[in-house]
MARDO-922634 format. One record per residue: x, y, z of N, C-alpha, C, O in turn. Coordinates in steps of 0.02 Angstrom, whole numbers, plus 50000, padded with zeros to 5 digits. Each point is the difference from the previous one (the first is absolute). Example, Ala and Ser with C-alpha at 12.3 -4.5 7.8 and 13.67 -1.06 7.14 Angstrom:
<sites>
506604971650390499555005950000500455006050000500524999950033/499305005449931500425005950003499615005550037500255005550008/
</sites>
This chain:
<sites>
502594979250755499615001349940499834993549977500424995649995/498935003549990499724994249969500055000249922499885005449971/500274989149994500034999849929499364999349972499604996350028/500245007049917499364999249972499794993649969500484996549983/498945001350006499814994049973499915000649928499555003849981/500844992849973500005001149933499344999349971499865003349950/499664992050080499344999149973499535006950007499515001449965/500735002050081499525006750015500345004949952499635004349977/501054995750003500245004849955499834998849923499995004649960/499894989450025499944998549925499385003149972500045002749944/499414997250088499375003149963500165007449988499905002149943/500315001850100500205007149989500515000949942499955004249955/500544991550050500454999949946499804999349937500195003549952/499324991050046499674998449927499665006949971500095002249944/499485000850109499605005449980500525005649980499905003249948/500624997950089500475005649983500294999049932500015004549958/500254989250029500274998149938499515001349942500205002549947/499144995750062499535001549948499945006749984500005001749941/499945002650110499975007449993500615002649965499945004149954/500634993650067500665001849964500034999249929500195004449961/499614989150021499964997849930499485003449960500105001049940/499365000950088499455003249967500195007449985499855002749946/500495000450105500215007049991500545000049945500105005449972/500204990150013500555000149948499734996449938500414998649956/498964999850037499724997349941500334993549989500034998349941/500224997950100500294993649990499464993750006499794998350055/500054999149896499534994749992500154993050001499604995750020/501045003049956500224992949995500734999950031500484999449962/499595001250110500644999950030500224993049995499574995549996/501045003250004500394993450004500304999950075500365004650019/499484990250019500244999450071500614995650004500084994849967/500375008050078500634996950012500165000150070500055005450030/500054988550001500175000150066500744998150010500294996349960/500005006250094500824998950012499954993650049499644999650049/500784995849928499954993550042500375001450061500525003349997/499234994350062499444995850016499345003450022499444998649978/500705005850069499445003550033499635004249952499385000150003/500955003349950499605004249950499504995249959499435001949985/500804992349999499534996149965499434997350044499454998849974/500645000350082499434998450046499515005550006499404999049997/500905007450014499555006049998499665000849936499405001150000/500944998349945499675000649937499464995149983499555001749961/500454991850066499534995549990499425001750043499444999249977/500655003250083499475002350042499655006349977499395000950009/501045003649959499715005949973499584998749938499465002849992/500804992449958499544998149946499354997050019499495001049966/500504994850096499434997250015499545005250027499404999349988/500825006350048499615005350015499695003649951499445002450005/500984998249940499785003649941499474995749949499685002649954/500304991250064499644995549960500314999549931499634999749951/501015000250043500384999749934500284993449995500244997250049/499744999949892500304993749982500595000649952500204995049970/500085011350021500545000949965500614996650018500154999450059/500254998249891500674996950016500455004150038500105005949985/500214990950068500425003450043500744999149981500224994349995/500175011149994500774999349990500344999850068499845003250050/500664992449943500434999350064500675001449987500334996949958/499925008250082500755001850001500364996950056499785000150058/500794997149925500504998450050500675005049985500434999049957/499565005950086500525005249994500754998850023500455004349998/499604989850024500664997950036500655002549967500475002650030/499494996049894500585001849961500075006949998500575002249993/498925002050013499965006849989500115004550064499985006149996/500134990950060500115003650058500815002750002500504997149978/499445009050054500665003249998500424997450058500585001850008/499124993850031500404996650049500104992549985500124996150046/499835001949895500054993149983500704997850014500094994550027/500405009549957500724997550009500165000050083500484996950021/499105006650020500224999950068499574993150030500264996350041/499185002849938499624994950024499964993549972499784995150030/500465004949902500084993549966499294998149972499525003750003/500484990449970499434997349969499534996850055500244995950040/499165005749963499524997850046499874993349974499934999549939/500034994750103499824993149973499364999249965499934995349960/499585009250053499394999049963499845004249942499425001149981/501095001049993500025004449930499674996249954500214994349990/499245008149974499674997049945499935005249943500065005950014/499814992249923499935004549948499375003750008499544997950035/500465007749934499335004350002499634997249941500244997149952/499155004450060499444997649950499585005249989499635002550042/500454999449890499525006049971499694997549948500304999049947/498944999350064499644997349942499715004949951499504998249969/500765008050020499765004949964500525004149981500524999350033/499505005349919500465005149974500025004250059499565000450042/501065002949957500065006350045500015005949959499745005150023/500544995049916500005005349955499315004049995499534996949975/500395009150045499445004249988499424998350047499475002949994/500634992750050499444998250052499985003850065500515002450024/498914998250005499925003850060500074994850053499574995650004/500955004450037500154995150051499805002050068500065005850017/499694989450026499845000750069500564995950035499934993950003/500605008950022500514996450034499845000550082499945005150035/500004987649984499834999550075500544996450035500284994849982/499825008950077500434996550052499675000050067499495003450010/500824992650040499714999950065500235005850039499575003850025/501064997449983500255004450043500575004949970500554998049980/499255007750019500515005349977500395002650053499725003250045/500894995849956500495002450051500525004649973499905005950013/500614992649955500545004049972499835002649927500235005349980/499404991249986499815001149929500464996549956499985001049939/500464994750088500484996449957499714994049956500204998649943/499314998350093499664994449964499625002849938500074997249945/499545008250064499615003549950500535002649944499884999149940/500665003750079500495001849942500214994449966500065000449938/500074993850094500264993649965499414997649955500124997449946/499225003250077499484997249962499895004749937499884997649944/500185008650065499985004449935500544999349954499905001249940/500724996950083500514998549951499844994049963500064999549939/499734995550101499844994149963499405000749950500054997549944/499465005650074499455001149951500155003749938499704999049947/500875006050061500205003849942500464995749953500095001549941/500194992950089500274995749961499614996449954500234998049947/499125001050073499524996349958499685005349945499794997849946/500195008250069499715005249958499815006550034500035000450061/499795004649904499805006550033499255000150009499625000749952/500174998750114499265000250015499785007149987500395004849999/498964995649990499665007449989500065003350074500215005750007/499594990250044500075003250064500054994650052499864994249985/500345007350076500044995050052499745003050068500295004550030/499144992349991499715001950063500274995450056499994993949993/500245008950061500244996650051499574999350058499775005050029/500094988049993499534998950053500414996350056500384995349985/499545006850073500314996450060499594998950053499645004650020/500334989750008499704998550060500165004650062499565002350036/501024998649971500325004050058500565004149970500384997749958/499665009050067500525004249991500355001350070499675002450046/500944996249959500315000250071500365006650009500345000850051/499615004249899500265006150013500745000450011500275003950040/500064991749921500774999650011500354999749934500534996949990/499145006649966500355000549932500665003249995500145005250029/500284991349930500675002549988500025002849921500455003649977/499024994349989499925002649928499335003349995499554998650040/500375006049910499415003549990499504995949967499845000949941/499904994450096499454995349980499355000950046500024999750061/499405001549905499385001750043499514994849969500034998749940/499524998450100499504996349974499395004449978499845005150031/499824992549912499405003449981499424998350042499555004150013/500484989550008499454997450043500354996950055500484996349985/499365004650081500284996550058499484997950043499495003450006/500604990350032499534998050046500065004150061499505002550025/501174998450005500125003350062500695002349995500384997749959/499795007150083500585003050010500264999150078499665001950048/500894995549958500304998350073500725002750000500385000249951/499745002150116500725002050011500204994950055499684999150052/500874997849931500234995150047500745001950030500385003949972/499744993250080500715000850028500514997449952499854995749959/500785006750044500494998449948500114992350003500134997249947/499844999650104500144992950010499374995449981500064993850001/499385009249984499424997249981499804998549925500165004149958/499554991050025499754998649933499364996950002499774998050053/499895001349891499354996850003500004995649935500205002049945/499554991850069500004995049954499344997349986499604998650045/500245000549885499314998349982500014991650002500474997049973/499034999750059499944993549995499444997749962499485003350006/500514991749956499414997349958500144993949965500424996150021/499265002949927499555004549963499295000750031499675005149988/500114990250050499345000950021499944996650071500174994250007/499605009450040499895006950004500545004449995500544997850021/499475008849954500545004550003500095002850070499535003350023/500984995850012500105003350071500675003649999500454998249962/499605006450076500655004250012500284997550062499624998150044/501055001949963500434997750056500545005650010500345002149953/499704999950105500545004450022500594996850017499984995150037/500605007149938500634996350011500485004350032500085005549973/500264993250077500545003250037500664997849980500164994450020/500275008949943500664998149977500494999350054500514996849991/499355006350067500444999250054499894993650035500464997850034/498974999149961499884993350033500334994549963500085000249939/500124994550099500304994649958499484996049966499434999450023/500774997749917499474997349961499784992550019499544997249969/
</sites>
């Protein structure tokens, strides 16, 4: 199975997102990318939309439920939210939705900053391997991988997807 090209997914995702927001009468969404791949996808999506809105950046490392197992990742940086969360319509963007745990961590962090009016979830890929009831509102592509396989987004420009086999030595 070949991996999709993100450049081919983004125009449809932008169109789907516009339709989703219009159907919900959301006129001034605030965009938030999950570091690192979600930020890259968010930047590319904003470009597709012709938006120059400020982009919030979440680093959910401290909010992960596997933090104590995995420890602190050496590249953890603070989140940057250049706007209020309280009462805002947020578009939360991630690169790959797998278990749903990253999205859960992101929602927990966002709610620590305030109670948004709504959260729209946008993901470049849905790997159909959820452990939590999390489903994207807008998705570029849905893939089913073998248990030992993962997909990694490389970027920021150009965005490309790489298949990884966990059974192979690194």
